[in-house]
C-alpha positions as CSV (number, residue, x, y, z in Angstrom):
1,M,-5.9,-28.7,-39.6
2,T,-7.9,-25.3,-39.0
3,S,-11.4,-25.7,-37.2
4,P,-14.3,-24.2,-39.4
5,L,-14.5,-21.7,-36.3
6,N,-11.1,-20.1,-37.2
7,L,-11.6,-20.3,-40.7
8,N,-14.8,-18.9,-40.6
9,Y,-13.3,-15.9,-38.1
10,S,-10.0,-15.6,-40.0
11,L,-10.7,-15.5,-43.5
12,R,-14.2,-12.8,-43.8
13,K,-13.9,-9.3,-43.7
14,V,-17.6,-8.9,-42.8
15,I,-18.3,-12.4,-40.6
16,D,-21.6,-14.4,-41.4
17,M,-23.2,-14.1,-37.5
18,R,-26.0,-16.9,-38.7
19,E,-23.1,-19.0,-39.3
20,L,-20.9,-18.5,-36.4
21,W,-23.7,-19.0,-34.0
22,R,-24.5,-22.1,-35.6
23,I,-21.4,-23.4,-35.6
24,S,-20.2,-21.6,-32.0
25,S,-23.3,-23.1,-30.3
26,Q,-21.8,-27.0,-28.8
27,G,-19.1,-24.4,-27.6
28,I,-15.7,-23.1,-28.0
29,P,-12.6,-24.8,-27.6
30,H,-11.6,-23.9,-24.3
31,S,-7.9,-23.2,-25.3
32,S,-9.2,-20.8,-28.1
33,A,-7.5,-17.4,-28.1
34,L,-11.3,-16.6,-30.1
35,R,-13.3,-16.7,-27.2
36,S,-13.1,-12.7,-26.3
37,T,-13.6,-11.3,-29.9
38,L,-16.7,-14.4,-29.9
39,W,-18.1,-13.1,-27.0
40,K,-18.0,-9.5,-28.2
41,L,-19.6,-10.2,-31.5
42,F,-22.2,-12.3,-29.8
43,L,-23.2,-9.4,-27.2
44,R,-22.7,-6.8,-30.7
45,Y,-20.2,-5.2,-28.7
46,L,-18.5,-5.4,-31.7
47,P,-20.1,-5.4,-35.4
48,P,-20.0,-8.0,-37.9
49,D,-17.9,-5.7,-40.7
50,R,-14.3,-5.8,-39.2
51,A,-13.1,-2.6,-40.9
52,L,-15.6,-1.1,-38.2
53,W,-14.0,-2.4,-35.1
54,S,-11.2,0.1,-34.6
55,S,-13.6,3.0,-34.3
56,Q,-16.4,1.3,-32.3
57,L,-13.6,0.0,-29.7
58,A,-12.2,3.6,-29.7
59,N,-15.5,5.1,-29.1
60,K,-16.8,2.8,-26.4
61,R,-13.8,2.9,-24.8
62,S,-13.8,7.3,-24.5
63,Q,-17.1,7.0,-23.2
64,Y,-16.6,4.8,-20.5
65,K,-13.6,6.5,-19.7
66,H,-15.9,9.5,-19.5
67,F,-18.6,7.3,-17.2
68,K,-15.8,6.8,-14.8
69,D,-14.8,10.1,-14.4
70,D,-17.8,11.3,-14.0
71,L,-19.6,8.9,-11.7
72,L,-16.8,7.7,-9.7
73,I,-15.9,10.7,-8.2
74,N,-15.9,11.7,-4.8
75,P,-18.2,14.8,-3.7
76,S,-15.7,16.8,-2.5
77,E,-13.9,16.3,-5.5
78,I,-17.1,17.6,-7.5
79,T,-17.3,20.6,-5.1
80,R,-13.6,21.3,-5.2
81,R,-13.9,21.4,-9.0
82,M,-16.8,23.6,-9.2
83,Y,-14.8,26.5,-6.9
84,N,-11.8,26.0,-8.6
85,S,-12.0,28.9,-10.4
86,T,-13.4,31.4,-7.6
87,S,-11.1,33.4,-5.9
88,Y,-10.1,31.4,-2.9
89,D,-6.1,31.7,-1.9
90,T,-3.8,29.4,-3.2
91,E,-2.8,27.9,0.1
92,C,-6.4,26.5,0.2
93,A,-6.4,25.5,-3.1
94,S,-3.0,23.3,-3.0
95,R,-5.1,21.8,0.9
96,L,-7.9,21.3,-2.1
97,L,-10.1,22.5,0.9
98,L,-13.3,25.2,0.7
99,S,-13.7,28.0,3.1
100,R,-17.3,27.2,5.1
101,S,-18.8,30.4,3.1
102,Q,-17.9,29.3,0.0
103,I,-20.3,25.5,0.2
104,T,-23.8,26.2,-0.6
105,H,-26.4,24.7,1.2
106,R,-27.0,22.2,-1.8
107,D,-23.0,21.4,-1.6
108,H,-23.0,20.6,2.5
109,P,-22.4,17.2,3.1
110,L,-25.0,17.6,5.5
111,S,-28.0,18.5,3.6
112,L,-31.2,17.0,2.8
113,D,-31.6,18.5,-0.7
114,N,-32.8,15.7,-3.3
115,T,-30.8,17.3,-5.7
116,S,-27.7,17.4,-3.5
117,I,-24.5,15.8,-4.6
118,W,-23.7,14.4,-0.8
119,N,-27.2,13.3,-0.1
120,K,-27.2,11.3,-3.0
121,F,-23.8,10.1,-2.6
122,F,-24.7,8.8,1.0
123,Q,-28.1,6.7,-0.6
124,D,-25.2,4.9,-3.0
125,S,-23.2,4.1,-0.1
126,E,-25.1,1.6,1.3
127,I,-25.1,-0.2,-2.3
128,I,-21.8,0.1,-3.1
129,D,-20.8,-1.3,1.0
130,Q,-22.9,-4.1,-0.7
131,I,-20.9,-4.3,-3.9
132,D,-17.7,-4.1,-2.0
133,R,-18.9,-7.3,0.0
134,D,-19.7,-9.3,-2.9
135,V,-16.8,-8.4,-5.0
136,K,-14.4,-9.9,-2.1
137,R,-16.5,-13.0,-2.7
138,T,-16.1,-13.4,-6.1
139,H,-14.6,-17.1,-7.0
140,P,-12.9,-17.4,-3.7
141,D,-11.0,-20.2,-5.5
142,M,-9.5,-18.1,-8.4
143,H,-6.1,-16.4,-8.0
144,F,-7.4,-13.7,-10.7
145,F,-9.8,-12.7,-8.4
146,S,-9.0,-13.3,-4.9
147,S,-5.5,-13.5,-4.4
148,N,-3.7,-11.0,-2.4
149,S,-1.7,-9.9,-5.3
150,Q,-2.0,-6.6,-6.7
151,I,-3.3,-7.9,-10.2
152,A,-6.1,-9.9,-8.1
153,K,-6.9,-6.4,-6.6
154,S,-6.7,-5.1,-9.9
155,N,-9.5,-7.2,-10.8
156,Q,-11.6,-6.6,-8.1
157,E,-11.3,-2.9,-8.5
158,A,-12.4,-3.3,-12.0
159,L,-15.4,-5.5,-11.0
160,R,-16.3,-3.1,-8.7
161,N,-16.1,0.1,-11.2
162,I,-18.0,-1.9,-13.8
163,L,-21.1,-2.6,-10.9
164,I,-21.1,0.8,-9.2
165,I,-21.5,2.6,-12.7
166,F,-24.4,0.4,-13.8
167,A,-26.2,0.7,-10.9
168,K,-25.4,4.6,-11.5
169,L,-26.5,4.2,-14.6
170,N,-29.5,2.0,-14.5
171,P,-31.7,3.5,-11.4
172,S,-34.6,1.0,-11.6
173,I,-32.4,-1.5,-11.6
174,R,-29.7,-0.6,-9.6
175,Y,-27.7,-3.2,-8.2
176,V,-29.0,-6.8,-7.2
177,Q,-26.9,-9.2,-5.2
178,G,-25.0,-11.7,-7.8
179,M,-24.6,-9.6,-10.5
180,N,-21.2,-10.0,-9.5
181,E,-21.5,-13.3,-10.6
182,I,-22.6,-12.9,-14.2
183,L,-20.0,-10.0,-14.8
184,A,-16.9,-12.3,-13.1
185,P,-17.0,-14.5,-17.2
186,L,-17.4,-11.6,-19.1
187,F,-14.2,-10.0,-16.9
188,Y,-11.9,-13.0,-16.9
189,V,-12.4,-13.4,-20.7
190,F,-11.5,-10.1,-21.9
191,K,-8.8,-9.7,-19.3
192,N,-6.8,-12.6,-20.8
193,D,-7.4,-12.2,-24.1
194,P,-3.9,-13.0,-26.1
195,D,-4.1,-9.4,-27.5
196,V,-2.4,-7.5,-25.3
197,E,-4.5,-3.8,-26.1
198,S,-7.4,-5.6,-25.7
199,A,-6.5,-7.1,-22.8
200,A,-5.8,-3.7,-21.4
201,F,-9.2,-2.4,-21.6
202,A,-11.4,-5.4,-20.5
203,E,-12.8,-3.2,-18.1
204,A,-14.4,-1.4,-20.5
205,D,-15.1,-3.9,-23.2
206,T,-16.6,-6.0,-20.3
207,F,-18.9,-3.2,-18.8
208,F,-20.5,-2.6,-22.1
209,C,-21.3,-6.5,-22.8
210,F,-22.2,-6.7,-19.5
211,V,-25.0,-4.1,-19.8
212,E,-26.0,-5.9,-23.6
213,L,-25.8,-9.1,-21.8
214,L,-28.3,-8.1,-18.6
215,D,-31.0,-6.3,-20.9
216,G,-31.9,-9.8,-22.1
217,F,-32.3,-10.7,-18.3
218,R,-32.8,-7.2,-17.0
219,D,-36.7,-8.6,-16.1
220,N,-35.5,-11.0,-13.6
221,F,-34.2,-8.3,-11.5
222,V,-36.7,-5.8,-11.0
223,Q,-38.5,-7.0,-7.8
224,Q,-42.0,-4.8,-8.8
225,L,-41.6,-7.5,-11.5
226,D,-41.5,-10.6,-10.0
227,N,-45.5,-12.0,-10.3
228,S,-45.9,-10.5,-13.8
229,V,-45.9,-12.3,-17.3
230,V,-42.3,-11.3,-18.0
231,G,-41.1,-11.5,-14.5
232,I,-38.9,-14.3,-12.4
233,C,-41.5,-16.1,-11.4
234,S,-43.0,-16.3,-15.0
235,T,-40.1,-17.3,-16.2
236,I,-39.9,-20.1,-14.0
237,A,-43.1,-21.3,-14.9
238,R,-41.7,-21.6,-17.8
239,L,-39.0,-23.7,-17.1
240,S,-41.7,-26.2,-15.5
241,Q,-44.1,-26.1,-18.4
242,L,-40.8,-27.1,-20.8
243,L,-40.0,-30.0,-18.2
244,K,-43.8,-31.5,-18.4
245,E,-43.9,-31.3,-22.4
246,H,-40.5,-33.3,-22.7
247,D,-40.4,-35.4,-19.9
248,E,-43.9,-35.3,-17.9
249,E,-43.1,-38.2,-15.6
250,L,-40.3,-36.2,-14.3
251,W,-42.4,-33.3,-13.6
252,R,-45.2,-35.1,-11.9
253,H,-43.3,-36.9,-9.3
254,L,-41.0,-33.2,-8.7
255,E,-44.2,-31.1,-8.9
256,V,-46.7,-33.3,-7.7
257,T,-45.6,-36.6,-5.5
258,T,-42.9,-34.8,-4.1
259,K,-43.6,-31.3,-4.2
260,V,-40.2,-29.5,-5.0
261,N,-41.5,-26.1,-5.8
262,P,-39.3,-25.1,-9.2
263,Q,-38.7,-21.7,-6.8
264,F,-36.5,-24.0,-4.3
265,Y,-33.6,-24.5,-7.0
266,A,-34.4,-22.5,-10.3
267,F,-34.7,-19.3,-8.9
268,R,-30.4,-19.1,-8.6
269,W,-30.1,-21.1,-12.0
270,I,-31.7,-18.4,-13.7
271,T,-30.9,-15.2,-12.4
272,L,-27.6,-16.3,-12.1
273,L,-27.1,-17.4,-15.2
274,L,-25.4,-20.7,-14.0
275,T,-23.0,-19.3,-12.7
276,R,-23.7,-21.4,-9.2
277,E,-24.0,-24.6,-10.3
278,F,-20.2,-25.2,-12.3
279,N,-17.2,-24.9,-11.9
280,F,-15.4,-22.0,-13.9
281,A,-14.2,-23.8,-17.0
282,D,-17.7,-25.4,-17.7
283,I,-19.0,-21.7,-16.8
284,L,-17.6,-20.3,-19.9
285,H,-18.7,-23.5,-22.3
286,I,-21.8,-23.1,-21.6
287,W,-21.8,-19.8,-21.6
288,D,-20.6,-20.2,-25.2
289,T,-23.6,-21.8,-26.0
290,L,-26.1,-19.2,-23.9
291,L,-24.5,-16.3,-25.9
292,S,-24.2,-17.4,-29.0
293,D,-28.0,-17.2,-29.6
294,P,-28.9,-13.1,-29.0
295,E,-32.5,-13.3,-30.1
296,G,-33.2,-16.3,-27.5
297,R,-30.8,-16.7,-24.8
298,Q,-33.6,-16.7,-22.1
299,E,-34.9,-19.8,-24.0
300,T,-31.6,-21.3,-24.5
301,L,-31.2,-20.8,-20.5
302,L,-34.4,-22.7,-19.8
303,R,-33.7,-25.7,-22.1
304,I,-30.1,-26.0,-20.5
305,C,-32.1,-26.3,-16.9
306,C,-34.7,-28.4,-18.3
307,A,-31.6,-30.7,-19.6
308,M,-30.2,-30.1,-16.7
309,L,-32.9,-31.6,-14.9
310,I,-33.1,-34.5,-17.5
311,L,-30.1,-35.7,-17.2
312,V,-30.0,-36.5,-13.1
313,R,-34.2,-37.8,-13.9
314,R,-33.0,-41.6,-12.1
315,R,-31.8,-40.0,-9.2
316,L,-35.1,-37.2,-8.7
317,L,-37.4,-40.3,-9.8
318,A,-35.6,-42.4,-6.8
319,G,-35.3,-39.4,-4.1
320,D,-38.3,-37.8,-2.2
321,F,-38.1,-34.1,-1.6
322,T,-34.9,-33.8,0.8
323,S,-32.7,-35.4,-1.6
324,N,-33.7,-34.1,-4.2
325,L,-33.7,-30.7,-3.1
326,K,-30.5,-31.1,-1.7
327,L,-29.3,-32.5,-5.5
328,L,-30.9,-30.0,-7.4
329,Q,-29.6,-27.8,-4.5
330,S,-25.8,-28.4,-5.1
331,Y,-25.9,-29.9,-8.7
332,P,-23.1,-32.8,-9.4
333,S,-20.8,-32.8,-12.0
334,T,-21.4,-33.7,-15.3
335,N,-20.4,-33.9,-18.6
336,I,-21.2,-30.0,-20.3
337,S,-20.7,-31.1,-23.8
338,H,-23.2,-34.0,-23.4
339,L,-25.5,-31.5,-21.6
340,L,-25.7,-28.9,-24.0
341,H,-26.3,-31.8,-26.5
342,V,-29.7,-33.2,-24.7
343,A,-30.7,-28.8,-24.6
344,N,-30.1,-28.8,-28.1
345,K,-32.1,-31.7,-28.8
346,L,-34.9,-29.9,-26.6
347,R,-34.7,-27.2,-29.3
348,V,-35.2,-29.6,-32.4
349,Q,-38.1,-31.1,-30.6
350,S,-39.5,-28.0,-30.0
351,V,-39.6,-26.5,-33.8
């Protein structure tokens, strides 16, 4: 029998997004070949009108290619291109070298000029080094990301490219450690799309979906906003308030009796969108729900976090500071469908 999700997706030329969000809110079957397309719809990378998909994808993928050409190029190559049409001998050109007289002060590698492409390159190098380290540490238990195969190396290169381009296009945020963890599920799902063409363009598609996803959580990554009404501290405070509304006994035991400040565990839960708390298959299941609410992903995330606390309330109520902190910093294996069910009940109760 065809599931409602399959019917909704396969029979309509213009997709009813509200219906699709509702159907997907409790997760997409793990074996579903639809996840890649559904996530792109949820993240507004694909419009509801299927007739527009082809042109949308072509435009975005072309745009990403331009980003790679413009932003991943080494300054020496930029300089070479700038002078490629000037009158220096053919032998020098074949070696891709410039004579000293042809290099202006602005294009010299030792220039401290703020507009120098080399100065900018060296400023970026520290961030790129951090990205390289983090990408190599991404899901070391998964062959897809961390084996010595050529495919895994190619996947790591794609993650690296996306994060560098994002950092360069978003100077107010740049790169924040842990963004690789958020990027990984998107790239994994898109790269494993059963459609060969879609899988081939996974890097480009992932970049734009990553940008859209972070747009809803970007204030959590801006250090200057940490203590503002939109920063991470305010978000953690909202989680605390949510727990107090739905389980004041548990809230009081954690924050008053045992002094377990939610920042000790919730900072990682929220900033990394729970990617470090569950195994990879469970992350995908949770993200089906998280992504399916484009207008309120932050609130959906907080409800899931609150549900996580409620599901282990007995152990927390019986625990002290040390045992509770250890439990919450290393969350136990749980039934994800039940977790999402509890989170959805919190939503209903809040309406």
